[in-house]
N, C-alpha and C positions, 0 to 999 in steps of 0.2 A: 504494500500500500504506500503510495507516495505521501510525502510530508504534507502537501497541500490538501490531499484528500483526508488525511488523518485530522488535520486542523479544522476542516470544515464539515466533518461528518456529523450527522445528527446524533444527539444523545438522548433523544426522547425516551428510549428504553430505560435510561438510568433512573428515571423518576419512579419506576415501579420497583418495589423492594421484593426480589425473588426469595423464595424459601432458601435458607442457608443450605448449601450442598456440602456435606461432610464426606470426604473420600473414605472408602473402605480400606481396611488393612491390606487387602490384596492389591488394590489400586496403588496404594502408596508404595508397596513393595515392588510393583511393576515400574513405577517411576524411578525408584532408587537403583534398580537393576540397570535401567537404561543409562542413568546419569553416570554410573560407574564405568560404563564402556566408552564414554566421551573423554578424549584426551584434552587437557587444558591447552596444549599447543595448537589444537585445531580451532581454537577460538581467538587466536592472536589477531588483534585489530590495530596494532601500532608497531612500527619498526623502532629499533633502539638507535638513537643518535647520542653519541657521547661527547663530552667536553672535558678538557683537563681541569683539575681542581683550581689551578691558578688563572684560568680564563676569567676575564673581567665580567662583571655582571652585565655591563653594557653589551659586550659581544655575545654573551649567553642569551640575553633578551632578543637581540637581533636574530640569532640563529633559531630561537624558538619560533619567532614570527616567520622567518624565511622558510623553514622546513614545514610549517603548518602542522605541528605535532603537539600532543598534550603535554609532554614533558621531555626533559633532557636527563640523561644519566651522567652523573659527575664522577669521573674516574678518581680512584684513590691516588694520593700524591706519590711521586716516584719513591720517596723515602719509605713508603709503606707498601712496596710491591710484594713484600712477603706475607701480607694479610691474605686471609682466605678469599675475600670478596674483591673483585676488581673495581667495584663501584662503592663509593662511600655514601651515596645518597642520590636523590632526585631533585630536580629543579623545575617547577611548573608555575602557572599563572597565579596560584594562591601565594606562592613565595614572592613572586613579582609584586603582588598587591601588598603583602606585608612589608616588603622592602621600600616600596614607594611611599607607603604610609609612614614608615619610620623616618624616611627622608623629609617628608612634608611636615612632620610634627617634631622635628629635631629641636626646635626652639623650646620645647617643654622639658627637655632632658636636664636633669640636675647632676652634679658630680656624684652624688650618692647613688643615683640610678645607674651610672656607668660602672661604679665599683660593685654594685649588686648584681650586675648581669654581664659576665665576661664576653658573651658573644656580641651583644650590642656594643660594648666597649670596643671590641675588635673591629666591628663594622665602622663605627664612627672614626676610629683611629685610621683605618684604611682609607676612608673617604677623605679625611684631611690630607692624606698623602696623595690623593688623586686617583686611586684605583682600588676597587673593592673586588676581591676574588670571589668567584661564584660559590666556592665551597663554604664560605661564611654564611651564605644566604640559602643554601640547600636545606629545605624543610624548615625555613624560618617561620612558616605559617603553622607548623606543627600539625599539618593536614596531609603531609606528603611522605609518609614513611615508606621505606623500600621493603619489598617482599619478594621472595624468590621461591620458585617451585622447580623440581627436577623435570626432566624431559618426559618421563612416564607418568607424571601426575595427572589425575583425572578431574572431572568437573566438581566432584565432592570437595576436593582440596581447595578449589577456587571458592566454593561456598564458605569453607572454614575461614578463609582470609577476608573475603569481602563482607561477610556478615558481621564482622567486628569493626568495620569502618574504614579499612584500607581500600583505596580506590583503584589501584593497579598492581599488577604482579609481573615480574620478569620470569621468562621461561628459559631454563638452561638448555644448552645444546646436548645432543646425545653423544657427541664425540668428546667434548671437553667441558666440564662443569663450569669452567671459568669464562666460557663464551655463552652468549645468549641469543636465542633465535627470534625474540620479539617480546612484546608485552601484551597482556590481556587486561582490559579495563572492566570495572564492574558494570558499566553500561553495555559492554560487549556481551557479558554473560546474561544480562537481562534481555538483550536482543535474541540470544539463543533460546531462552525460555519462551519468548513470544512466538518464535517459530515452532518450538516443540509443542506448544499448546494447540497450534493449528493442525498438528499431526496426531495429537493424542486426545481423544474426546473426553476422557475422564479428567484430565488436567485442565482442559478448556472449561469444563463445567465448574471446576473448583475456582478458577480465576474469574468466573462470571459472578461470583459472590460480590455483594456491595462491600466497599472498603470499611464501612462502619461495623460490619459483622466480623472482621478479621482482627487479629492481634497485631495491629500496626502501632507501635509505641508513640509515634509522633503525629498521628492523625487528629488528635484532640488536645493540642497544646494550649489552646485558648490564648492567654496573655503572653505566652512565650514565643509567639511567632515573630520573627525578626523582620521588620519592615521599615521603610522610610517614606515620607511624603514626597510627592512629585516635585516640590519646590526645593528639596534638599539638594546639596551639591554633590558632585562626583567625589570630592574629598570626604564629605560626610559618609557616603556609602562605603568608601574604602576603609575608613576608620571603623565603621560599624561592623563590617565583615571581619576585620582583623580582631576587634574586641570580642565579638561573639563566637569566633572560630567557625564561621560558616563560609561556604563558597558562593552563595548567592543570597540575595534579599528580595523581598517583595517591595514593589513601589506602588503606593496607593494614591488615589486622587485626593487632593487637598480638601475639596469641598464636601465630599461625601464618604471618604474612607474606602471606596471600592478599589479593587485590584486593577491597576493599570498594566503592569508588566512585571518582569523580574530582571534584575541586573546581577551578573555574575563576575567573578574575578577574571574570567576569560574575556568577557566583554570589555572590562576596564583595561586589561593588559593590551588587548589588540588596538584599542583606541588611544589610550593615554601614552603608552610607550613611544609610538612613532611621532607623537605630536611635537611641534617645534617649540611650544611655549607652555610654561606651567599655568598659564591662564585657563587651560582646559580644566583645572581642578575646581574652578568656581562655576562651571557649567551646571545649570539646574538639571536634575535627572529627567524631567519631561523632555527637555531638548536633547539630552543624551540618548534617550530611548528612541526618539524620532529618527536619530541618525543611525543607530545600530540595529533597530528592530524592524523597521519597515521593509528592508530588503528580504527579511526572513519570513515575512507574512505570506499567506496564501495568495495565489494569483487569480482566484475566481471572484474576488470582490467581497467574499464573506467576512474575512478578517483583515484588518489593517495591520495588526500586530499578532504574533503568536499568542495563543491562549495558554496561560500557565495555571489554570484552576480546575479543580474537580469538586464534586459534592460528596458528602458522606454516603449518599446513596449511589454514587457512581460505581460501576463495576470495576474490579481490579484490572480486568483485561483492558478496559478503556483507559484506565489510569496509566498502565504500562505503555500503551500506544501513544498517549499524550507525552509522556516523558521522552520516548524515543523520537517522536515527531518534532518536538521542540528542541531536541539536542540538549536537554537540560538534565540536571542531576536530581531535581525535585520539582514537584508541583505543589501548589498551595490549595488547601481544603477550605472551601467557603460554605457558608450556611446554605442549605437548600432554598431555592426560590421558585418552587412550583415547577411548571413545565416550560419556563422560559429558557432560552439559550444562554449558556454561561459566557458567550462571546463578549469580551470587554475591549474597549478602545478609548482613546482620549476623548472621543466625542460622546461617550456614554453619560447620560444624565438621569438614568433611572434611580429610584431610591431603594431597590431591593437588595443592593449589594453594599449598603452603607455599613462600614465597620464590620465586615462579615468574615474576616479571616479567622479561622478557628484551629488550623493545624497545617501540617505538611505531610506529604508522602514522598519519601526519597527512595533512590535505588537501593540504598543500604537497608531500609526498612523492609522492602519487598524481598530482597535476597535473604534476609534473616528469617523471613517467614518460610521460605522454601528450605532453608538450612535446618530448621526444626524438624521438618518432615524427613530430611535426610539423616536425622539423628546426629547432627553435629553437636558436640557438647559445648556447654558454656556460651551459647549464642547471646551476644549482647551488642546490638546495633548502636547503642549509645556510649560504648566503651571509649571510643576516640574522643567524643565530645566531652565526656566527663574528665578524661585525661587532660584535655586542653584547658578546661575550666580549673582543674586542680592546679595546673601549672601557673595559671594567672593569679591564683590566690595563695601561692606558696610564700614562704618567708623571704625568699629571694625575689627581687622585683623582676617581672617578666616584661617582654615587649608589650603585651597587651595592657599592662598597667600604665605605660606611657600613653597609649591611645586613650585609655580611660581618662587620664588627667587632662588631656587636650580637649575633651568634650564632655566632661563630667556633668556640666550643668545644662546640656543641650537636649536631654531626653524628656519627652512628655508622652502621656498616654493619649491614644486617640479613641474616644468613646469606649473606654475600658476594653480595648481590643489589643492590636499587636504592639510590640515594642517599636517606638517611633523615634527617630532622631530628627530634630528640627534643623532647618538650615540656619547657620549662624555666620555672620560676616567674617571673612578672613582678614587677618591683620595685614597692613600694607607691607610689612617686612616679608611676609610669605609671598604675596602677589608680585612684589617688585624685585625680587631677587631669586637666585637659584635656590632650590629646595634643600640644599645641604649636602648633596652627593655630587661633587664636582665632575666626576666621570660621566654621570648621567644627565644632570640638569633637567631631568624629565624629558629630554629630547630623544635620545637613543635613535635618531633618524639620520645620522651622518653616514648613510649607506654608501655614498659615492666614494668615500675614502676608507671604508671599513668592511670591504667585502671578503677580505682574506681571513677567514676564520678556520683554523684547523679543527677538523672533526673526524670521527671514525664511526662508521655504521657497522653494527654487528651483522654477520652474515645471516641469511635466512635459509633455513633448511636443517 
């Protein structure tokens, strides 16, 4: 099914709550038997592009954009060639967002902050010297942990990794465990389950259940939904994502609280990084969305922007298709509004969606549901999120504490609904000068003179 068809398909059937379909033990055993026969390597959806640990963040960002891949693998430094793993970590757009936010809020750093966080101190020291190596920024977001599976690993092993919050996994070569044939993403695994359902009637019946009847831990978060009003700035969104440890936030209409769209760290990375001026940081989100989302909308006139919402009564199968169609990692759950279409756009003026965000359904939530049927032990889709929050509240000051300080007075509630960050004016010192990372200056677009970036692609096969 094409993205445009998925985005404009009718969801009339989602308003009827079907009887909950509980799979039988025999059906579950049939699923597990099939899942065990699927090799993780057969689900590879991204090649591995590696950079040296000492590559500058600027060059790494440029390579990430030029290769159009979700992440880079950061090689272990030459001095550590004796280590078991050739890569010390990954670098993706969540790390880019955390780094740019740190750069833009560097004026809030105090000497004790630097003493309390060695990595931030190292980044600031390197920035003052004019060059920040990418290994310092690898997994700065705390959302980009590296995971590895052997060549013969199966789909159940992927479920074990992804159901705990990791988003991608490297697959080792059959010849040399130090080489990798590619990477599998959690969205790639979800896409496989979507195809599997079309071929397996019992599984299709199960995912036809409404999401409100399933054990999805984030579908009813109520006040914990992370969102920003459409008048908030890009910098506000960047800080909010870094502070809350999420890769995307909801953007809601200022006048009625209805869902306008979603903004992700990837959206921000692809727009902010190549921009010539840090003036981009004060762009209101509704303008930002108009620039990045309209090309992704359907072409049949039904939607101006991709739709990122489902209802509690929406079927899980429809929710999966929505996530895949919008190339998102999560969709937002809104209160049911009768039989009306959930299509939202900036021109929407109805009142049925006012302050109606009640939860989310993420790729991790869904895969954790399937992992339980696969008898994966200790399934906890909120593990990574709780780890990030624990890090931010530890005795040593974390990066997210800096972000908190820079906007501690800017959060307000919107009609007792989602977490909202209001747009606050930026100080002239931020607008009128570089953001504090000399090698970046938020430009990263000097491509005419910076095309020579040494990289290594792992062989496929």
